[in-house]
Backbone as XML, in Angstrom:
<?xml version="1.0"?>
<chain id="A" units="angstrom">
  <residue number="1" name="UNK">
    <atom name="N" x="-151.050" y="49.171" z="18.373"/>
    <atom name="CA" x="-152.308" y="48.415" z="18.226"/>
    <atom name="C" x="-152.353" y="47.389" z="19.284"/>
  </residue>
  <residue number="2" name="UNK">
    <atom name="N" x="-153.538" y="47.319" z="19.784"/>
    <atom name="CA" x="-153.726" y="46.298" z="20.970"/>
    <atom name="C" x="-153.815" y="44.868" z="20.415"/>
  </residue>
  <residue number="3" name="UNK">
    <atom name="N" x="-153.388" y="43.992" z="21.217"/>
    <atom name="CA" x="-153.415" y="42.591" z="20.968"/>
    <atom name="C" x="-154.793" y="41.984" z="21.161"/>
  </residue>
  <residue number="4" name="UNK">
    <atom name="N" x="-155.286" y="41.337" z="20.222"/>
    <atom name="CA" x="-156.648" y="40.647" z="20.398"/>
    <atom name="C" x="-156.459" y="39.256" z="21.035"/>
  </residue>
  <residue number="5" name="UNK">
    <atom name="N" x="-157.404" y="38.902" z="21.856"/>
    <atom name="CA" x="-157.476" y="37.535" z="22.507"/>
    <atom name="C" x="-157.788" y="36.517" z="21.415"/>
  </residue>
  <residue number="6" name="UNK">
    <atom name="N" x="-157.213" y="35.413" z="21.493"/>
    <atom name="CA" x="-157.555" y="34.383" z="20.640"/>
    <atom name="C" x="-158.818" y="33.735" z="20.977"/>
  </residue>
  <residue number="7" name="UNK">
    <atom name="N" x="-159.708" y="33.450" z="19.980"/>
    <atom name="CA" x="-160.897" y="32.763" z="20.181"/>
    <atom name="C" x="-160.674" y="31.302" z="20.246"/>
  </residue>
  <residue number="8" name="UNK">
    <atom name="N" x="-161.429" y="30.569" z="21.187"/>
    <atom name="CA" x="-161.284" y="29.098" z="21.230"/>
    <atom name="C" x="-161.619" y="28.561" z="19.959"/>
  </residue>
  <residue number="9" name="UNK">
    <atom name="N" x="-160.915" y="27.500" z="19.596"/>
    <atom name="CA" x="-161.181" y="26.886" z="18.246"/>
    <atom name="C" x="-161.888" y="25.557" z="18.574"/>
  </residue>
  <residue number="10" name="UNK">
    <atom name="N" x="-163.011" y="25.231" z="17.865"/>
    <atom name="CA" x="-163.721" y="24.002" z="18.019"/>
    <atom name="C" x="-162.963" y="22.961" z="17.127"/>
  </residue>
  <residue number="11" name="UNK">
    <atom name="N" x="-162.193" y="22.037" z="17.830"/>
    <atom name="CA" x="-161.452" y="21.095" z="17.080"/>
    <atom name="C" x="-162.279" y="19.886" z="16.645"/>
  </residue>
  <residue number="12" name="UNK">
    <atom name="N" x="-163.613" y="19.930" z="17.019"/>
    <atom name="CA" x="-164.399" y="18.757" z="16.584"/>
    <atom name="C" x="-164.442" y="17.598" z="17.496"/>
  </residue>
  <residue number="13" name="UNK">
    <atom name="N" x="-163.800" y="17.682" z="18.682"/>
    <atom name="CA" x="-163.668" y="16.551" z="19.563"/>
    <atom name="C" x="-164.241" y="16.988" z="20.986"/>
  </residue>
  <residue number="14" name="UNK">
    <atom name="N" x="-164.803" y="16.026" z="21.715"/>
    <atom name="CA" x="-165.086" y="16.326" z="23.144"/>
    <atom name="C" x="-164.161" y="15.261" z="23.915"/>
  </residue>
  <residue number="15" name="UNK">
    <atom name="N" x="-163.709" y="15.736" z="25.079"/>
    <atom name="CA" x="-162.820" y="14.850" z="25.836"/>
    <atom name="C" x="-163.543" y="14.279" z="27.078"/>
  </residue>
  <residue number="16" name="UNK">
    <atom name="N" x="-163.224" y="13.061" z="27.374"/>
    <atom name="CA" x="-163.931" y="12.439" z="28.489"/>
    <atom name="C" x="-162.922" y="11.588" z="29.328"/>
  </residue>
  <residue number="17" name="UNK">
    <atom name="N" x="-163.232" y="11.505" z="30.620"/>
    <atom name="CA" x="-162.429" y="10.602" z="31.499"/>
    <atom name="C" x="-163.218" y="9.413" z="31.700"/>
  </residue>
  <residue number="18" name="UNK">
    <atom name="N" x="-162.606" y="8.145" z="31.650"/>
    <atom name="CA" x="-163.341" y="6.871" z="31.697"/>
    <atom name="C" x="-162.783" y="6.125" z="32.912"/>
  </residue>
  <residue number="19" name="UNK">
    <atom name="N" x="-163.650" y="5.648" z="33.816"/>
    <atom name="CA" x="-163.280" y="4.787" z="34.846"/>
    <atom name="C" x="-163.920" y="3.405" z="34.611"/>
  </residue>
  <residue number="20" name="UNK">
    <atom name="N" x="-163.092" y="2.323" z="34.783"/>
    <atom name="CA" x="-163.505" y="1.030" z="34.562"/>
    <atom name="C" x="-163.855" y="0.364" z="35.766"/>
  </residue>
  <residue number="21" name="UNK">
    <atom name="N" x="-164.588" y="-0.758" z="35.681"/>
    <atom name="CA" x="-165.017" y="-1.589" z="36.898"/>
    <atom name="C" x="-163.816" y="-1.983" z="37.780"/>
  </residue>
  <residue number="22" name="UNK">
    <atom name="N" x="-162.664" y="-2.301" z="37.185"/>
    <atom name="CA" x="-161.543" y="-2.634" z="37.973"/>
    <atom name="C" x="-160.722" y="-1.587" z="38.626"/>
  </residue>
  <residue number="23" name="UNK">
    <atom name="N" x="-161.222" y="-0.265" z="38.438"/>
    <atom name="CA" x="-160.604" y="0.909" z="39.061"/>
    <atom name="C" x="-159.638" y="1.538" z="38.116"/>
  </residue>
  <residue number="24" name="UNK">
    <atom name="N" x="-159.401" y="1.000" z="36.956"/>
    <atom name="CA" x="-158.454" y="1.673" z="36.004"/>
    <atom name="C" x="-159.185" y="2.963" z="35.422"/>
  </residue>
  <residue number="25" name="UNK">
    <atom name="N" x="-158.287" y="3.897" z="35.102"/>
    <atom name="CA" x="-158.776" y="5.234" z="34.603"/>
    <atom name="C" x="-158.021" y="5.565" z="33.386"/>
  </residue>
  <residue number="26" name="UNK">
    <atom name="N" x="-158.779" y="6.075" z="32.377"/>
    <atom name="CA" x="-158.192" y="6.731" z="31.213"/>
    <atom name="C" x="-158.687" y="8.198" z="31.072"/>
  </residue>
  <residue number="27" name="UNK">
    <atom name="N" x="-157.832" y="9.021" z="30.849"/>
    <atom name="CA" x="-158.138" y="10.503" z="30.791"/>
    <atom name="C" x="-158.106" y="11.016" z="29.311"/>
  </residue>
  <residue number="28" name="UNK">
    <atom name="N" x="-158.919" y="11.982" z="29.081"/>
    <atom name="CA" x="-158.877" y="12.729" z="27.826"/>
    <atom name="C" x="-159.150" y="11.790" z="26.595"/>
  </residue>
  <residue number="29" name="UNK">
    <atom name="N" x="-160.180" y="11.012" z="26.701"/>
    <atom name="CA" x="-160.469" y="10.167" z="25.539"/>
    <atom name="C" x="-161.282" y="11.083" z="24.596"/>
  </residue>
  <residue number="30" name="UNK">
    <atom name="N" x="-160.832" y="11.105" z="23.350"/>
    <atom name="CA" x="-161.479" y="11.846" z="22.305"/>
    <atom name="C" x="-162.633" y="11.208" z="21.623"/>
  </residue>
  <residue number="31" name="UNK">
    <atom name="N" x="-163.689" y="11.928" z="21.582"/>
    <atom name="CA" x="-164.949" y="11.486" z="20.788"/>
    <atom name="C" x="-165.325" y="12.547" z="19.899"/>
  </residue>
  <residue number="32" name="UNK">
    <atom name="N" x="-165.340" y="12.353" z="18.653"/>
    <atom name="CA" x="-165.752" y="13.354" z="17.656"/>
    <atom name="C" x="-167.208" y="13.841" z="17.919"/>
  </residue>
  <residue number="33" name="UNK">
    <atom name="N" x="-167.271" y="15.177" z="18.001"/>
    <atom name="CA" x="-168.583" y="15.783" z="18.274"/>
    <atom name="C" x="-169.696" y="15.344" z="17.172"/>
  </residue>
  <residue number="34" name="UNK">
    <atom name="N" x="-169.270" y="15.040" z="16.059"/>
    <atom name="CA" x="-170.197" y="14.613" z="15.025"/>
    <atom name="C" x="-170.821" y="13.209" z="15.358"/>
  </residue>
  <residue number="35" name="UNK">
    <atom name="N" x="-170.109" y="12.407" z="16.091"/>
    <atom name="CA" x="-170.618" y="11.051" z="16.485"/>
    <atom name="C" x="-171.434" y="11.071" z="17.765"/>
  </residue>
  <residue number="36" name="UNK">
    <atom name="N" x="-171.608" y="12.243" z="18.367"/>
    <atom name="CA" x="-172.504" y="12.359" z="19.596"/>
    <atom name="C" x="-173.848" y="12.665" z="19.230"/>
  </residue>
  <residue number="37" name="UNK">
    <atom name="N" x="-174.756" y="11.769" z="19.487"/>
    <atom name="CA" x="-176.213" y="11.908" z="19.247"/>
    <atom name="C" x="-176.761" y="12.815" z="20.304"/>
  </residue>
  <residue number="38" name="UNK">
    <atom name="N" x="-177.304" y="13.935" z="19.950"/>
    <atom name="CA" x="-177.816" y="14.901" z="20.911"/>
    <atom name="C" x="-179.072" y="14.382" z="21.700"/>
  </residue>
  <residue number="39" name="UNK">
    <atom name="N" x="-179.791" y="13.311" z="21.097"/>
    <atom name="CA" x="-180.984" y="12.774" z="21.755"/>
    <atom name="C" x="-180.550" y="11.658" z="22.733"/>
  </residue>
  <residue number="40" name="UNK">
    <atom name="N" x="-179.485" y="10.948" z="22.446"/>
    <atom name="CA" x="-179.010" y="9.855" z="23.294"/>
    <atom name="C" x="-177.552" y="10.030" z="23.496"/>
  </residue>
  <residue number="41" name="UNK">
    <atom name="N" x="-177.212" y="11.050" z="24.098"/>
    <atom name="CA" x="-175.803" y="11.434" z="24.256"/>
    <atom name="C" x="-174.954" y="10.452" z="25.107"/>
  </residue>
  <residue number="42" name="UNK">
    <atom name="N" x="-175.436" y="10.006" z="26.256"/>
    <atom name="CA" x="-174.731" y="9.073" z="26.979"/>
    <atom name="C" x="-174.355" y="7.771" z="26.296"/>
  </residue>
  <residue number="43" name="UNK">
    <atom name="N" x="-175.412" y="7.149" z="25.679"/>
    <atom name="CA" x="-175.168" y="5.930" z="25.012"/>
    <atom name="C" x="-174.348" y="6.038" z="23.751"/>
  </residue>
  <residue number="44" name="UNK">
    <atom name="N" x="-174.411" y="7.122" z="23.026"/>
    <atom name="CA" x="-173.598" y="7.337" z="21.927"/>
    <atom name="C" x="-172.099" y="7.484" z="22.288"/>
  </residue>
  <residue number="45" name="UNK">
    <atom name="N" x="-171.852" y="8.204" z="23.343"/>
    <atom name="CA" x="-170.467" y="8.408" z="23.841"/>
    <atom name="C" x="-169.885" y="7.057" z="24.366"/>
  </residue>
  <residue number="46" name="UNK">
    <atom name="N" x="-170.714" y="6.315" z="25.071"/>
    <atom name="CA" x="-170.279" y="5.041" z="25.592"/>
    <atom name="C" x="-169.993" y="4.071" z="24.482"/>
  </residue>
  <residue number="47" name="UNK">
    <atom name="N" x="-170.795" y="3.999" z="23.448"/>
    <atom name="CA" x="-170.698" y="3.062" z="22.476"/>
    <atom name="C" x="-169.337" y="3.463" z="21.595"/>
  </residue>
  <residue number="48" name="UNK">
    <atom name="N" x="-169.072" y="4.656" z="21.412"/>
    <atom name="CA" x="-167.922" y="5.108" z="20.661"/>
    <atom name="C" x="-166.622" y="4.722" z="21.459"/>
  </residue>
  <residue number="49" name="UNK">
    <atom name="N" x="-166.706" y="4.923" z="22.760"/>
    <atom name="CA" x="-165.494" y="4.630" z="23.583"/>
    <atom name="C" x="-165.300" y="3.125" z="23.639"/>
  </residue>
  <residue number="50" name="UNK">
    <atom name="N" x="-166.399" y="2.321" z="23.746"/>
    <atom name="CA" x="-166.375" y="0.827" z="23.791"/>
    <atom name="C" x="-165.670" y="0.336" z="22.467"/>
  </residue>
  <residue number="51" name="UNK">
    <atom name="N" x="-166.111" y="0.923" z="21.360"/>
    <atom name="CA" x="-165.586" y="0.500" z="20.056"/>
    <atom name="C" x="-164.026" y="0.861" z="19.943"/>
  </residue>
  <residue number="52" name="UNK">
    <atom name="N" x="-163.603" y="1.994" z="20.533"/>
    <atom name="CA" x="-162.184" y="2.274" z="20.602"/>
    <atom name="C" x="-161.464" y="1.245" z="21.422"/>
  </residue>
  <residue number="53" name="UNK">
    <atom name="N" x="-162.093" y="0.868" z="22.564"/>
    <atom name="CA" x="-161.491" y="-0.155" z="23.454"/>
    <atom name="C" x="-161.357" y="-1.505" z="22.696"/>
  </residue>
  <residue number="54" name="UNK">
    <atom name="N" x="-162.335" y="-1.911" z="21.927"/>
    <atom name="CA" x="-162.269" y="-3.171" z="21.224"/>
    <atom name="C" x="-161.108" y="-3.128" z="20.164"/>
  </residue>
  <residue number="55" name="UNK">
    <atom name="N" x="-160.918" y="-1.985" z="19.511"/>
    <atom name="CA" x="-159.872" y="-1.903" z="18.565"/>
    <atom name="C" x="-158.485" y="-1.946" z="19.226"/>
  </residue>
  <residue number="56" name="UNK">
    <atom name="N" x="-158.385" y="-1.238" z="20.340"/>
    <atom name="CA" x="-157.171" y="-1.288" z="21.188"/>
    <atom name="C" x="-156.838" y="-2.659" z="21.711"/>
  </residue>
  <residue number="57" name="UNK">
    <atom name="N" x="-157.914" y="-3.407" z="22.106"/>
    <atom name="CA" x="-157.723" y="-4.804" z="22.608"/>
    <atom name="C" x="-157.315" y="-5.740" z="21.491"/>
  </residue>
  <residue number="58" name="UNK">
    <atom name="N" x="-157.779" y="-5.524" z="20.347"/>
    <atom name="CA" x="-157.383" y="-6.409" z="19.178"/>
    <atom name="C" x="-155.931" y="-6.266" z="18.936"/>
  </residue>
  <residue number="59" name="UNK">
    <atom name="N" x="-155.478" y="-4.899" z="18.898"/>
    <atom name="CA" x="-154.050" y="-4.693" z="18.594"/>
    <atom name="C" x="-153.161" y="-5.099" z="19.641"/>
  </residue>
  <residue number="60" name="UNK">
    <atom name="N" x="-153.506" y="-4.865" z="20.968"/>
    <atom name="CA" x="-152.601" y="-5.142" z="22.064"/>
    <atom name="C" x="-152.739" y="-6.473" z="22.644"/>
  </residue>
  <residue number="61" name="UNK">
    <atom name="N" x="-153.935" y="-7.200" z="22.462"/>
    <atom name="CA" x="-154.126" y="-8.476" z="23.062"/>
    <atom name="C" x="-154.551" y="-8.387" z="24.544"/>
  </residue>
  <residue number="62" name="UNK">
    <atom name="N" x="-154.667" y="-7.169" z="25.035"/>
    <atom name="CA" x="-155.196" y="-6.943" z="26.449"/>
    <atom name="C" x="-156.558" y="-6.324" z="26.430"/>
  </residue>
  <residue number="63" name="UNK">
    <atom name="N" x="-157.561" y="-7.105" z="26.751"/>
    <atom name="CA" x="-158.935" y="-6.534" z="26.718"/>
    <atom name="C" x="-159.161" y="-5.667" z="27.934"/>
  </residue>
  <residue number="64" name="UNK">
    <atom name="N" x="-159.970" y="-4.646" z="27.743"/>
    <atom name="CA" x="-160.446" y="-3.765" z="28.843"/>
    <atom name="C" x="-161.626" y="-4.345" z="29.520"/>
  </residue>
  <residue number="65" name="UNK">
    <atom name="N" x="-161.816" y="-3.975" z="30.767"/>
    <atom name="CA" x="-163.028" y="-4.386" z="31.505"/>
    <atom name="C" x="-164.194" y="-3.545" z="31.145"/>
  </residue>
  <residue number="66" name="UNK">
    <atom name="N" x="-165.329" y="-3.796" z="31.787"/>
    <atom name="CA" x="-166.507" y="-2.986" z="31.517"/>
    <atom name="C" x="-166.298" y="-1.586" z="32.042"/>
  </residue>
  <residue number="67" name="UNK">
    <atom name="N" x="-166.976" y="-0.609" z="31.417"/>
    <atom name="CA" x="-166.914" y="0.884" z="31.860"/>
    <atom name="C" x="-167.893" y="0.996" z="33.028"/>
  </residue>
  <residue number="68" name="UNK">
    <atom name="N" x="-167.300" y="1.698" z="34.075"/>
    <atom name="CA" x="-168.144" y="1.972" z="35.276"/>
    <atom name="C" x="-168.764" y="3.389" z="35.023"/>
  </residue>
  <residue number="69" name="UNK">
    <atom name="N" x="-168.022" y="4.349" z="34.661"/>
    <atom name="CA" x="-168.569" y="5.675" z="34.438"/>
    <atom name="C" x="-167.670" y="6.514" z="33.411"/>
  </residue>
  <residue number="70" name="UNK">
    <atom name="N" x="-168.437" y="7.474" z="32.814"/>
    <atom name="CA" x="-167.777" y="8.335" z="31.917"/>
    <atom name="C" x="-168.186" y="9.785" z="32.286"/>
  </residue>
  <residue number="71" name="UNK">
    <atom name="N" x="-167.084" y="10.584" z="32.475"/>
    <atom name="CA" x="-167.395" y="12.062" z="32.809"/>
    <atom name="C" x="-166.565" y="12.965" z="31.808"/>
  </residue>
  <residue number="72" name="UNK">
    <atom name="N" x="-167.121" y="14.120" z="31.540"/>
    <atom name="CA" x="-166.460" y="15.076" z="30.738"/>
    <atom name="C" x="-165.100" y="15.496" z="31.349"/>
  </residue>
  <residue number="73" name="UNK">
    <atom name="N" x="-164.008" y="15.641" z="30.590"/>
    <atom name="CA" x="-162.711" y="16.099" z="31.092"/>
    <atom name="C" x="-162.841" y="17.531" z="31.465"/>
  </residue>
  <residue number="74" name="UNK">
    <atom name="N" x="-162.117" y="17.963" z="32.431"/>
    <atom name="CA" x="-162.060" y="19.402" z="32.840"/>
    <atom name="C" x="-160.805" y="20.008" z="32.497"/>
  </residue>
</chain>
């Protein structure tokens, strides 16, 4: 019997690379696809990642700078 190829599984997340104003970069930031607004995609992704950054800053005490750009991970 022939082996069948595995179908890609939708894990419910989209991955993004984030570059900050100071030149720092974070890769593969997870954003739930349910939280991405199809009509205002860029702003919904940005606001979700900024909220993640605020939570991380609260726990670590090291705030992040402003986001320069967000691109889909490849």
